DSSP file (Angstrom, degrees, kcal/mol; ACC not computed):
  #  RESIDUE AA STRUCTURE BP1 BP2  ACC     N-H-->O    O-->H-N    N-H-->O    O-->H-N    TCO  KAPPA ALPHA  PHI   PSI    X-CA   Y-CA   Z-CA
    1    1 A M              0   0    0      0, 0.0     2,-0.5     0, 0.0     0, 0.0   0.000 360.0 360.0 360.0 133.5   14.1   -4.1   12.4
    2    2 A I        -     0   0    0     36,-0.0    36,-0.1    33,-0.0     2,-0.1  -0.899 360.0-127.7-100.8 125.6   11.6   -1.8   10.8
    3    3 A H  E     -a   38   0A   0     34,-0.6    36,-3.0    -2,-0.5     2,-0.5  -0.439  16.8-142.9 -72.7 145.1   12.9    1.7   10.2
    4    4 A V  E     -a   39   0A   0     34,-0.2     2,-0.5    -2,-0.1    36,-0.2  -0.936  14.7-172.4-111.8 128.6   10.9    4.7   11.5
    5    5 A I  E     -a   40   0A   0     34,-2.6    36,-2.4    -2,-0.5     2,-0.6  -0.987  18.0-139.5-122.5 127.6   10.7    7.9    9.6
    6    6 A D  E     +a   41   0A   0     -2,-0.5     3,-0.3    34,-0.2    36,-0.2  -0.760  19.0 179.9 -88.4 117.4    9.0   11.0   11.1
    7    7 A F    >   +     0   0    0     34,-3.2     3,-2.1    -2,-0.6     4,-0.4   0.276  49.5 111.4 -97.4   9.0    6.9   12.8    8.5
    8    8 A G  G >  S+     0   0    0     33,-0.4     3,-0.7     1,-0.3    -1,-0.2   0.828  79.1  47.4 -55.0 -35.8    5.8   15.5   11.0
    9    9 A H  G 3  S+     0   0    0     -3,-0.3    -1,-0.3     1,-0.2     5,-0.1   0.501 102.9  65.0 -85.0  -3.7    7.7   18.2    9.2
   10   10 A C  G <  S+     0   0    0     -3,-2.1    -1,-0.2    32,-0.2    -2,-0.2   0.400  79.4 107.7 -96.6   1.4    6.4   17.1    5.7
   11   11 A R  S X  S-     0   0    0     -3,-0.7     3,-1.2    -4,-0.4    33,-0.1  -0.385  82.1 -85.9 -80.2 157.2    2.8   18.0    6.5
   12   12 A P  T 3  S+     0   0    0      0, 0.0    -1,-0.1     0, 0.0     3,-0.1  -0.240 111.8  21.3 -58.5 149.8    1.0   21.0    5.0
   13   13 A N  T 3  S+     0   0    0      1,-0.2     2,-0.5    -3,-0.1    -2,-0.1   0.681  93.5 123.0  65.3  21.0    1.5   24.3    6.7
   14   14 A V    <   -     0   0    0     -3,-1.2     2,-0.4    -5,-0.1    -1,-0.2  -0.956  64.0-126.1-112.6 129.1    4.7   23.2    8.5
   15   15 A Q        +     0   0    0     -2,-0.5     2,-0.3    -3,-0.1    -4,-0.1  -0.593  44.1 158.0 -73.4 125.5    7.8   25.3    8.0
   16   16 A V        -     0   0    0     -2,-0.4     2,-0.1    -6,-0.1    -2,-0.0  -0.996  37.3-118.0-149.6 147.4   10.6   23.0    6.7
   17   17 A T     >  -     0   0    0     -2,-0.3     4,-2.1     1,-0.1     5,-0.2  -0.475  24.3-120.5 -82.9 156.4   13.9   23.5    4.9
   18   18 A D  H  > S+     0   0    0      1,-0.2     4,-2.7     2,-0.2     5,-0.2   0.873 115.0  58.1 -59.9 -36.9   14.6   22.0    1.5
   19   19 A T  H  > S+     0   0    0      1,-0.2     4,-2.5     2,-0.2    -1,-0.2   0.924 106.1  47.2 -60.4 -45.0   17.5   20.2    3.1
   20   20 A K  H  > S+     0   0    0      2,-0.2     4,-2.5     1,-0.2    -1,-0.2   0.903 112.1  50.2 -65.2 -41.0   15.3   18.5    5.6
   21   21 A L  H  X S+     0   0    0     -4,-2.1     4,-2.7     2,-0.2    -1,-0.2   0.914 111.7  48.3 -62.9 -41.8   12.8   17.5    2.9
   22   22 A K  H  X S+     0   0    0     -4,-2.7     4,-2.7     2,-0.2    -2,-0.2   0.898 110.7  51.2 -65.2 -40.2   15.6   16.0    0.8
   23   23 A E  H  X S+     0   0    0     -4,-2.5     4,-2.5     2,-0.2    -2,-0.2   0.924 112.3  46.4 -61.2 -44.5   17.0   14.2    3.8
   24   24 A T  H  X S+     0   0    0     -4,-2.5     4,-2.4     2,-0.2    -2,-0.2   0.920 112.9  49.5 -65.3 -43.7   13.6   12.7    4.6
   25   25 A G  H  X S+     0   0    0     -4,-2.7     4,-2.5     2,-0.2    -2,-0.2   0.914 112.0  48.0 -61.1 -43.9   13.1   11.7    0.9
   26   26 A K  H  X S+     0   0    0     -4,-2.7     4,-2.9     2,-0.2    -2,-0.2   0.913 110.9  51.1 -63.9 -42.7   16.5   10.1    0.7
   27   27 A A  H  X S+     0   0    0     -4,-2.5     4,-2.4    -5,-0.2     5,-0.2   0.915 111.3  48.5 -60.4 -42.7   15.9    8.2    4.0
   28   28 A L  H  X S+     0   0    0     -4,-2.4     4,-2.6     2,-0.2     5,-0.2   0.932 113.4  45.8 -64.3 -46.6   12.6    6.9    2.6
   29   29 A V  H  X S+     0   0    0     -4,-2.5     4,-2.2     2,-0.2    -2,-0.2   0.922 113.1  50.9 -62.1 -44.4   14.1    5.8   -0.7
   30   30 A D  H  X S+     0   0    0     -4,-2.9     4,-1.3     2,-0.2     5,-0.2   0.928 113.8  43.4 -59.8 -46.9   17.0    4.1    1.0
   31   31 A V  H  X>S+     0   0    0     -4,-2.4     4,-2.2     1,-0.2     5,-1.8   0.937 116.2  45.9 -66.9 -47.0   14.8    2.2    3.4
   32   32 A L  H  <5S+     0   0    0     -4,-2.6    -1,-0.2     1,-0.2    -2,-0.2   0.814 112.9  51.8 -68.1 -28.3   12.2    1.1    0.8
   33   33 A S  H  <5S+     0   0    0     -4,-2.2    -1,-0.2    -5,-0.2    -2,-0.2   0.749 121.0  32.0 -76.9 -24.0   15.0    0.2   -1.6
   34   34 A S  H  <5S+     0   0    0     -4,-1.3    -2,-0.2    -3,-0.4    -3,-0.2   0.901 138.8   8.2 -99.2 -58.7   16.7   -2.0    0.9
   35   35 A T  T  <5S-     0   0    0     -4,-2.2    -3,-0.2    -5,-0.2    -4,-0.1   0.763  81.8-137.6 -97.7 -27.6   14.2   -3.6    3.3
   36   36 A G  S   <S+     0   0    0     -5,-1.8     2,-0.4     1,-0.2    -4,-0.2   0.448  73.0  91.6  84.8  -0.7   11.0   -2.6    1.6
   37   37 A F        +     0   0    0     -6,-0.4   -34,-0.6     2,-0.0     2,-0.3  -0.976  44.4 166.3-130.8 141.9    9.3   -1.7    4.9
   38   38 A V  E     -a    3   0A   0     -2,-0.4     2,-0.6   -36,-0.1   -34,-0.2  -0.989  28.5-138.5-150.0 146.6    9.1    1.6    6.8
   39   39 A Y  E     -a    4   0A   0    -36,-3.0   -34,-2.6    -2,-0.3     2,-0.5  -0.941  22.2-157.9-105.0 115.5    7.0    2.8    9.7
   40   40 A L  E     -a    5   0A   0     -2,-0.6     2,-0.3   -36,-0.2     3,-0.3  -0.814   9.9-169.4 -94.0 129.7    5.9    6.4    9.0
   41   41 A K  E     +a    6   0A   0    -36,-2.4   -34,-3.2    -2,-0.5   -33,-0.4  -0.883  64.4  16.6-117.7 154.3    5.0    8.4   12.1
   42   42 A N  S    S+     0   0    0     -2,-0.3   -32,-0.2   -36,-0.2    -1,-0.2   0.878  74.2 145.9  57.7  42.8    3.3   11.8   12.3
   43   43 A F        -     0   0    0     -3,-0.3    -1,-0.1     2,-0.2     3,-0.1   0.529  61.9-117.1 -91.0  -7.0    2.1   11.6    8.7
   44   44 A G  S    S+     0   0    0      1,-0.3     2,-0.5   -33,-0.1    -3,-0.0   0.525  70.7 126.5  91.3   6.1   -1.2   13.4    9.3
   45   45 A I        -     0   0    0      1,-0.0    -1,-0.3     2,-0.0    -2,-0.2  -0.871  61.9-117.8 -98.9 127.9   -3.8   10.8    8.5
   46   46 A S     >  -     0   0    0     -2,-0.5     4,-2.1     1,-0.1     5,-0.2  -0.234  11.2-124.4 -67.2 150.5   -6.3   10.3   11.4
   47   47 A R  H  > S+     0   0    0      1,-0.2     4,-2.5     2,-0.2     5,-0.2   0.872 112.1  57.5 -58.1 -38.7   -6.6    7.0   13.2
   48   48 A G  H  > S+     0   0    0      2,-0.2     4,-2.2     1,-0.2    -1,-0.2   0.907 106.2  47.3 -61.4 -43.4  -10.3    7.1   12.4
   49   49 A L  H  > S+     0   0    0      2,-0.2     4,-2.4     1,-0.2     5,-0.2   0.910 111.2  51.6 -65.6 -41.3   -9.7    7.3    8.6
   50   50 A I  H  X S+     0   0    0     -4,-2.1     4,-2.5     1,-0.2    -2,-0.2   0.924 110.9  48.1 -60.2 -44.4   -7.1    4.5    8.8
   51   51 A E  H  X S+     0   0    0     -4,-2.5     4,-2.6     2,-0.2    -1,-0.2   0.883 109.9  52.5 -65.3 -38.0   -9.6    2.3   10.7
   52   52 A N  H  X S+     0   0    0     -4,-2.2     4,-2.2     2,-0.2    -1,-0.2   0.917 111.6  45.9 -62.8 -43.1  -12.3    3.1    8.1
   53   53 A V  H  X S+     0   0    0     -4,-2.4     4,-2.5     2,-0.2    -2,-0.2   0.910 112.6  50.5 -66.2 -41.9  -10.1    2.1    5.3
   54   54 A R  H  X S+     0   0    0     -4,-2.5     4,-2.6     1,-0.2    -2,-0.2   0.910 110.4  49.7 -62.6 -42.0   -9.0   -1.1    7.1
   55   55 A D  H  X S+     0   0    0     -4,-2.6     4,-2.1     2,-0.2    -1,-0.2   0.901 110.8  50.1 -62.7 -41.1  -12.6   -2.0    7.7
   56   56 A A  H  X S+     0   0    0     -4,-2.2     4,-1.8     2,-0.2    -2,-0.2   0.916 111.1  48.7 -64.0 -42.4  -13.5   -1.5    4.1
   57   57 A A  H  X S+     0   0    0     -4,-2.5     4,-2.9     1,-0.2     5,-0.2   0.916 109.4  52.4 -63.3 -43.0  -10.5   -3.7    3.0
   58   58 A D  H  X S+     0   0    0     -4,-2.6     4,-2.2     1,-0.2    -1,-0.2   0.902 107.1  53.7 -58.9 -40.4  -11.6   -6.4    5.5
   59   59 A G  H  X S+     0   0    0     -4,-2.1     4,-0.5     1,-0.2    -1,-0.2   0.880 111.6  45.0 -61.9 -38.4  -15.1   -6.2    3.9
   60   60 A I  H >< S+     0   0    0     -4,-1.8     3,-0.8     1,-0.2    -2,-0.2   0.944 114.3  46.9 -69.8 -48.4  -13.6   -6.8    0.5
   61   61 A F  H 3< S+     0   0    0     -4,-2.9    -2,-0.2     1,-0.2    -1,-0.2   0.798 116.1  44.2 -68.1 -28.4  -11.3   -9.6    1.5
   62   62 A T  H 3< S+     0   0    0     -4,-2.2    -1,-0.2    -5,-0.2    -2,-0.2   0.485  88.0 112.4 -95.2  -2.3  -13.9  -11.5    3.4
   63   63 A A  S << S-     0   0    0     -3,-0.8    -3,-0.0    -4,-0.5     5,-0.0  -0.355  79.3 -97.5 -67.4 149.8  -16.7  -11.1    0.8
   64   64 A P    >>  -     0   0    0      0, 0.0     4,-1.9     0, 0.0     3,-1.0  -0.329  32.8-113.0 -64.4 151.7  -17.8  -14.3   -0.9
   65   65 A S  H 3> S+     0   0    0      1,-0.3     4,-2.3     2,-0.2     5,-0.2   0.848 116.1  60.3 -55.3 -37.5  -16.3  -14.9   -4.4
   66   66 A I  H 34 S+     0   0    0      1,-0.2     4,-0.4     2,-0.2    -1,-0.3   0.856 106.8  46.6 -62.4 -33.7  -19.6  -14.4   -6.1
   67   67 A E  H X4 S+     0   0    0     -3,-1.0     3,-1.1     1,-0.2     4,-0.2   0.896 111.1  51.5 -72.2 -41.4  -19.7  -10.9   -4.7
   68   68 A K  H >< S+     0   0    0     -4,-1.9     3,-2.3     1,-0.2    13,-0.3   0.844  97.3  67.8 -64.6 -33.4  -16.1  -10.2   -5.7
   69   69 A E  G >< S+     0   0    0     -4,-2.3     3,-1.4     1,-0.3    -1,-0.2   0.733  84.5  71.9 -61.4 -21.7  -16.8  -11.3   -9.3
   70   70 A K  G <  S+     0   0    0     -3,-1.1    -1,-0.3    -4,-0.4    -2,-0.2   0.724 101.2  46.4 -63.1 -19.0  -19.1   -8.3   -9.7
   71   71 A Y  G <  S+     0   0    0     -3,-2.3    10,-3.7    -4,-0.2    -1,-0.3  -0.177  84.6 164.3-116.0  37.7  -15.8   -6.3   -9.7
   72   72 A A  B <   -b   81   0B   0     -3,-1.4    10,-0.2     8,-0.3     7,-0.1  -0.154  49.2 -83.1 -58.5 150.9  -13.9   -8.5  -12.1
   73   73 A R        -     0   0    0      8,-2.1     7,-0.3     7,-0.3    -1,-0.1  -0.281  36.3-135.2 -59.8 134.1  -10.8   -7.0  -13.7
   74   74 A D  B  >> -C   79   0C   0      5,-2.6     4,-2.6     1,-0.1     5,-0.6  -0.823   8.8-145.8 -87.8 122.7  -11.3   -4.8  -16.7
   75   75 A P  T  45S+     0   0    0      0, 0.0    -1,-0.1     0, 0.0    -2,-0.1   0.738  96.1  52.8 -65.3 -20.9   -8.7   -5.8  -19.3
   76   76 A F  T  45S+     0   0    0      1,-0.1    -3,-0.0     3,-0.1    -2,-0.0   0.857 122.3  26.3 -83.0 -35.7   -8.4   -2.2  -20.6
   77   77 A T  T  45S-     0   0    0     -3,-0.3    -1,-0.1     2,-0.2     3,-0.1   0.625  93.4-137.3 -99.3 -15.8   -7.7   -0.6  -17.2
   78   78 A N  T  <5 +     0   0    0     -4,-2.6     2,-0.4     1,-0.2    -5,-0.1   0.792  63.1 125.9  60.8  29.7   -6.1   -3.7  -15.6
   79   79 A C  B   < +C   74   0C   0     -5,-0.6    -5,-2.6    -7,-0.1    -1,-0.2  -0.939  36.3  54.9-117.9 140.6   -8.1   -2.8  -12.4
   80   80 A G  S    S-     0   0    0     -2,-0.4    -7,-0.3    -7,-0.3    -8,-0.3  -0.744  82.8 -33.7 133.3-177.7  -10.5   -5.1  -10.6
   81   81 A Y  B     -b   72   0B   0    -10,-3.7    -8,-2.1   -13,-0.3     2,-0.4  -0.505  40.6-174.5 -81.0 138.6  -10.8   -8.5   -8.9
   82   82 A I        -     0   0    0     -2,-0.2     3,-0.1   -10,-0.2     5,-0.1  -0.997  29.6-117.0-129.6 127.4   -9.0  -11.6  -10.0
   83   83 A G    >   -     0   0    0     -2,-0.4     3,-0.9     1,-0.1     4,-0.2  -0.147  38.7 -85.4 -63.2 157.0   -9.7  -14.9   -8.3
   84   84 A L  T 3  S+     0   0    0      1,-0.2    -1,-0.1     2,-0.1    13,-0.1  -0.336 109.8  12.5 -61.8 139.5   -7.2  -16.8   -6.3
   85   85 A A  T 3  S+     0   0    0     11,-0.5    -1,-0.2    -3,-0.1    12,-0.1   0.825  94.2 110.1  63.4  36.6   -5.0  -19.2   -8.2
   86   86 A T    <   +     0   0    0     -3,-0.9     2,-0.3    10,-0.3    -2,-0.1   0.481  65.2  60.2-115.5  -6.6   -5.9  -17.8  -11.6
   87   87 A E  B     +D   96   0D   0      9,-0.5     9,-1.9    -4,-0.2     2,-0.3  -0.870  55.4 178.1-121.0 154.6   -2.7  -16.1  -12.7
   88   88 A R        -     0   0    0     -2,-0.3     3,-0.1     7,-0.2    10,-0.0  -0.973  23.5-172.2-154.7 143.8    0.8  -17.3  -13.2
   89   89 A L  S    S+     0   0    0     -2,-0.3     2,-0.6     1,-0.2    -1,-0.1   0.642  82.0  63.2-101.0 -24.1    4.1  -15.8  -14.3
   90   90 A D    >   -     0   0    0      1,-0.1     3,-2.1     3,-0.0    -1,-0.2  -0.914  68.0-155.6-108.1 114.8    5.9  -19.2  -14.5
   91   91 A D  T 3  S+     0   0    0     -2,-0.6    -1,-0.1     1,-0.3    -2,-0.0   0.691  93.4  65.7 -62.2 -17.2    4.6  -21.6  -17.1
   92   92 A G  T 3  S+     0   0    0     -3,-0.0    -1,-0.3     2,-0.0     3,-0.0   0.583  92.1  73.1 -80.7  -9.8    6.0  -24.4  -15.1
   93   93 A C  S <  S-     0   0    0     -3,-2.1     3,-0.1     1,-0.1    -3,-0.0  -0.842  77.3-138.5-105.5 141.7    3.7  -23.7  -12.2
   94   94 A P  S    S-     0   0    0      0, 0.0     2,-0.3     0, 0.0    -1,-0.1   0.854  81.5 -30.4 -66.0 -32.1    0.0  -24.6  -12.3
   95   95 A Y        -     0   0    0     -3,-0.0     2,-0.4     2,-0.0    -7,-0.2  -0.963  57.3-128.3-171.0 168.7   -0.8  -21.3  -10.6
   96   96 A E  B     -D   87   0D   0     -9,-1.9     2,-0.5    -2,-0.3    -9,-0.5  -0.988  24.0-119.2-130.5 141.5    0.5  -18.8   -8.2
   97   97 A Y              0   0    0     -2,-0.4   -13,-0.1     1,-0.2    -2,-0.0  -0.697 360.0 360.0 -79.2 123.1   -1.1  -17.3   -5.1
   98   98 A K              0   0    0     -2,-0.5    -1,-0.2   -15,-0.1   -14,-0.1   0.291 360.0 360.0-136.2 360.0   -1.4  -13.5   -5.5
């Protein structure tokens, strides 16, 4: 079961009590600490923006490796692309999928 949390009262320009905000925050922490998944509804981000971000992510994930290498991880910021099967946390494994 995925828990549903309504964020409608957490949006800008909506009157809400501190108690309600604390209840919502606690519910969010509880769910993410236990199952790690939550469905947020009425969070105020348009369907169009979500679809644009999803399309951009699809473009990144489906791009050829040679294109992704243009955005290789910067060791100072730790941001950027790392190829599949190139990292490992366990020295006993040849690689890990991340």
